[in-house]
C-alpha positions in Angstrom: 109.5 141.0 79.6 107.3 141.7 82.7 104.3 140.3 80.8 106.3 137.1 80.1 107.3 136.8 83.8 103.7 137.4 84.9 102.5 134.6 82.6 105.1 132.2 84.0 104.2 133.1 87.6 100.5 132.6 86.8 101.3 129.1 85.4 103.3 128.4 88.6 100.3 129.3 90.7 98.0 127.0 88.8 100.5 124.1 88.8 101.3 124.5 92.5 98.0 122.9 93.4 99.4 119.6 92.3 101.8 119.8 95.3 98.9 119.3 97.6 97.3 116.5 95.6 97.4 113.1 97.3 98.9 110.1 95.7 96.6 108.3 93.2 93.6 106.9 94.9 93.5 103.1 94.9 91.9 100.3 96.8 93.5 99.6 100.1 96.8 97.8 99.9 96.9 96.3 96.4 100.1 94.4 97.5 98.2 92.6 100.1 95.5 91.6 97.6 98.1 90.4 95.2 99.7 88.3 97.9 96.4 86.7 98.9 95.5 86.0 95.3 99.0 84.5 94.7 98.4 82.1 97.6 95.1 81.1 96.1 96.8 80.6 92.7 99.5 78.4 94.3 96.8 76.3 96.0 95.0 75.8 92.7 98.3 74.8 90.9 98.8 72.2 93.6 95.3 70.9 93.2 95.6 70.9 89.4 98.9 69.1 89.7 101.1 71.5 87.8 101.6 75.0 86.4 98.4 76.8 85.2 99.6 79.2 82.5 96.4 81.2 82.7 97.3 82.1 86.3 101.0 82.5 85.6 100.3 85.1 82.8 97.6 86.9 84.9 99.9 87.0 88.0 102.9 88.2 85.9 100.8 91.2 84.5 99.4 92.1 88.0 102.9 92.0 89.5 104.4 94.2 86.7 101.6 96.7 87.1 101.9 97.0 90.9 105.7 97.3 90.6 105.3 100.2 88.2 103.0 101.9 90.8 105.7 101.5 93.4 108.4 102.9 91.1 106.3 105.9 90.2 105.6 106.6 93.9 109.3 106.7 94.5 109.9 109.0 91.6 107.1 111.3 92.8 108.5 111.6 96.3 111.9 112.5 94.8 110.4 115.1 92.4 108.4 116.7 95.2 111.4 116.8 97.5 113.5 118.5 94.8 110.8 121.0 94.1 110.7 121.9 97.8 114.5 122.2 97.9 114.4 124.5 94.9 111.7 126.7 96.4 113.7 126.9 99.6 116.8 128.0 97.8 114.9 130.5 95.7 113.4 132.0 98.8 116.7 132.1 100.6 118.2 133.9 97.6 115.2 136.3 97.4 114.7 135.4 93.7 111.1 135.3 92.6 108.6 137.6 94.1 106.7 140.8 93.1 109.0 143.1 95.1 112.0 141.9 93.1 110.2 142.2 89.8 109.4 145.8 90.4 112.7 146.6 92.0 114.4 145.2 88.9 113.2 148.4 87.1 113.8 146.9 83.7 117.4 145.7 84.4 118.0 143.0 81.8 120.3 140.9 84.0 117.9 140.8 86.9 114.9 140.1 84.7 116.8 137.3 82.9 117.6 135.7 86.3 114.1 136.0 87.5 112.7 134.5 84.3 115.1 131.6 84.4 114.2 130.7 88.0 110.5 131.0 87.3 110.7 128.8 84.2 112.9 126.3 86.1 110.3 126.1 88.9 107.5 125.7 86.5 109.3 122.8 84.8 109.7 121.0 88.1 106.0 121.5 88.9 105.1 120.1 85.5 107.2 117.1 86.2 105.4 116.5 89.5 102.0 116.8 87.7 103.2 114.4 85.0 104.2 111.8 87.6 100.9 112.3 89.4 99.0 111.6 86.2 101.2 108.5 85.4 100.7 107.2 88.9 96.9 107.5 88.7 96.9 105.6 85.3 99.3 103.0 86.7 97.2 102.4 89.8 94.1 102.0 87.7 95.9 99.5 85.5 97.2 97.6 88.5 93.7 97.4 89.9 92.4 96.1 86.6 95.1 93.4 86.4 94.5 92.3 89.9 90.8 92.0 89.2 91.5 89.9 86.1 93.6 87.6 88.3 90.8 87.3 90.8 88.3 86.4 88.0 90.7 83.9 86.6 91.1 82.2 89.9 87.3 82.2 90.4 86.8 80.6 87.0 89.4 77.9 87.6 88.0 77.2 91.1 84.6 76.6 89.4 86.2 73.8 87.3 87.9 72.1 90.2 85.5 69.1 90.4 85.9 68.4 86.6 89.7 68.7 86.8 89.8 66.5 89.9 87.9 63.8 88.1 90.4 64.0 85.3 93.3 63.7 87.7 91.7 60.7 89.4 91.3 59.0 86.0 95.0 59.3 85.2 96.4 59.0 88.7 99.7 60.3 90.0 103.0 59.1 88.6 106.6 59.5 89.8 109.7 59.6 87.5 111.6 56.4 87.0 115.2 56.1 88.1 116.6 55.5 84.7 115.2 58.4 82.5 114.0 60.7 85.2 110.7 60.9 83.3 107.3 59.6 84.4 105.9 56.6 82.5 103.2 58.9 81.1 105.7 61.3 79.7 107.7 58.4 78.2 104.6 57.1 76.5 103.7 60.5 75.0 107.3 61.2 73.9 107.5 57.8 72.2 104.2 58.3 70.5 105.3 61.7 69.1 108.6 60.3 67.9 106.7 57.6 66.0 104.4 60.1 64.4 106.8 62.9 63.5 110.4 63.2 62.1 112.4 65.5 64.4 115.7 66.4 62.6 116.4 69.0 65.3 115.9 66.6 68.2 114.1 67.0 71.5 114.8 67.5 75.2 113.0 66.4 78.3 114.5 66.2 81.8 116.0 69.4 83.1 117.3 68.8 86.7 116.7 71.7 89.0 114.0 73.2 86.9 111.1 74.3 89.1 108.5 73.5 86.5 107.4 70.4 84.7 110.8 69.7 83.1 112.3 69.3 86.6 109.6 66.8 87.5 110.0 64.6 84.5 106.7 65.6 83.1 107.6 67.7 80.1 109.5 67.5 76.8 110.4 70.1 74.2 110.2 68.9 70.6 112.4 71.1 68.4 111.4 72.4 65.0 114.5 74.5 64.4 117.9 74.8 66.0 120.1 77.5 67.6 117.2 79.6 68.7 116.3 80.5 65.2 112.8 81.0 63.8 111.7 77.9 62.0 111.1 77.8 58.3 107.8 76.9 56.7 108.5 73.2 57.1 109.4 73.6 60.7 106.3 75.7 61.4 104.1 73.1 59.7 105.7 70.4 61.8 105.1 72.3 65.0 101.5 72.9 64.1 101.0 69.2 63.4 102.6 68.2 66.7 100.5 70.6 68.7 97.3 69.5 66.9 98.1 65.8 67.5 98.6 66.6 71.2 95.2 68.4 71.4 93.4 65.5 69.7 95.1 62.8 71.8 95.2 64.7 75.2 92.4 62.6 76.8 94.0 59.4 75.6 97.5 60.1 76.9 96.9 62.5 79.8 98.5 65.5 78.2 98.2 68.5 80.5 99.1 71.5 78.4 101.0 72.6 75.2 103.0 75.7 74.5 103.7 76.7 70.9 104.2 80.0 69.0 103.9 82.2 72.0 100.5 80.6 72.9 99.4 77.9 75.3 96.6 75.3 75.3 95.6 73.9 78.7 93.7 70.7 78.4 92.5 70.8 82.0 90.6 74.1 81.6 89.3 73.7 78.1 90.0 77.4 77.4 91.6 76.8 73.9 94.6 78.7 72.7 95.6 81.7 74.8 98.3 84.2 74.0 101.5 84.5 76.1 103.4 87.7 77.0 106.6 88.3 75.2 109.4 86.6 77.1 112.2 88.1 75.0 113.5 85.4 72.7 112.5 82.9 70.0 113.1 80.0 72.4 111.5 81.6 75.5 108.5 82.4 73.3 108.3 78.8 72.1 108.7 79.4 68.4 111.5 76.9 67.9 109.9 74.1 69.8 106.6 72.6 71.0 106.5 72.2 74.8 104.3 69.3 76.0 103.5 68.6 79.7 101.6 65.7 81.0 99.5 65.1 84.2 
């Protein structure tokens, strides 16, 4: 029994070093960096005349990563506080020290109590160490995601002159009073309706929507109904609509397409890019093709 307690106390001594370890090292104030990059991203979206999904995806991942770091910091502070409180209680009770171990003189009840307290403290120390390790990994991931966002912004800034030429070519349009859609969106919608049968219908204007639907510059062309995954015919129809939009983007002024949890931005020329899982068939754009115009 004494050997077992000695091993536990040795483990505690080694783990106790983690109490003095600082929080995960990270570049100064990642939140400030993310705020600054968000401002730059917002400026680019204004200049590019609409949502840039590359930036939205990168910003979402960076925000999620930094939020996880904050959550782990809070958990770590709580775990450290509880460990200190436990140590104080154990000290006040005179529980775990060498004097008590030898004074126990083999008494089973005393030894059992000492062993329990030692193991309990060791478990709390392990939890602190685990949270420290998780925070270091989370901080590294947050830094990586912030760096990806920075590079994405830099790449898009390098294409500004090309995009601005494209925007000048098509000009700026406001929605008409009747449909709430821009003339360009009406033209694209009508062209798609002429080309493809849409038994499940379509939807365009969404008043109050902060994105392109609210500005009259987007339509959703349904390939299934009720939020269900489309069958083979529906998938083929969606593929055909998306491909038609890509091929005719420069003709009609199509800005971007979202389909099958991917997006294709005609302004950036980056091809199909994957989207993060948004939680449903509809949110992931499996039951409809989203088309936005300049």
